[in-house]
C-alpha positions in Angstrom: 13.4 90.1 144.7 15.3 87.3 143.1 13.0 87.1 140.1 13.5 90.9 139.5 17.3 90.4 139.4 16.8 87.5 136.9 14.6 89.7 134.7 17.2 92.4 134.6 19.9 89.9 133.8 17.8 88.2 131.0 17.0 91.5 129.4 20.7 92.5 129.5 21.6 89.3 127.7 19.1 90.0 125.0 20.4 93.5 124.5 24.0 92.3 124.5 23.1 90.1 121.5 21.9 93.0 119.3 24.2 94.1 116.4 23.9 97.2 114.4 24.6 97.8 110.8 25.4 101.2 109.2 24.3 101.6 105.6 24.2 104.5 103.2 20.7 106.1 102.8 20.6 105.3 99.1 21.3 101.6 99.7 18.8 101.5 102.6 16.0 102.8 100.3 16.8 100.2 97.7 16.8 97.4 100.4 13.5 98.7 101.8 12.0 98.7 98.3 13.3 95.1 97.6 12.0 93.8 101.0 8.3 94.5 100.4 7.5 90.8 100.4 9.4 90.2 103.6 8.0 90.8 107.1 10.6 93.6 107.7 13.7 95.1 106.3 15.7 93.4 109.1 14.3 90.0 108.2 15.1 90.6 104.5 18.7 91.5 105.3 19.0 88.4 107.6 17.7 86.2 104.7 20.2 87.7 102.3 23.1 87.1 104.7 21.9 83.5 105.4 21.6 82.8 101.7 25.2 83.8 101.2 26.4 81.8 104.2 24.5 78.7 102.9 26.1 79.2 99.5 29.5 79.3 101.1 28.6 76.2 103.2 29.2 78.1 106.4 25.6 77.6 107.5 23.2 74.7 107.1 19.7 75.2 105.6 18.3 73.6 108.8 20.0 76.4 110.9 18.3 79.1 109.0 16.0 81.4 111.0 12.3 80.8 110.2 10.3 83.8 109.2 6.6 84.2 108.7 5.6 86.1 105.6 3.6 89.4 105.9 0.3 87.7 104.9 0.7 84.3 106.6 -1.6 85.2 109.5 -4.4 86.2 107.0 -4.4 82.9 105.2 -7.1 80.3 105.9 -6.1 77.0 107.3 -6.9 74.1 105.1 -8.5 71.2 107.0 
């Protein structure tokens, strides 16, 4: 019973951290088109914001979220 309560609390914490962004449809379509090399539109938007924050020296490069590219799981490992 205690673990069930912790699961609900943990899932609530995750949901509480989600933020939404409203964007005009025309702009969304352009962003979606520009993000084809990214894993998702969301990751592309995050990378744009991080780039700007790094440029403004509000975020360190080491604090940037690490994303995998769309094709990274298809690449062969070099031994």
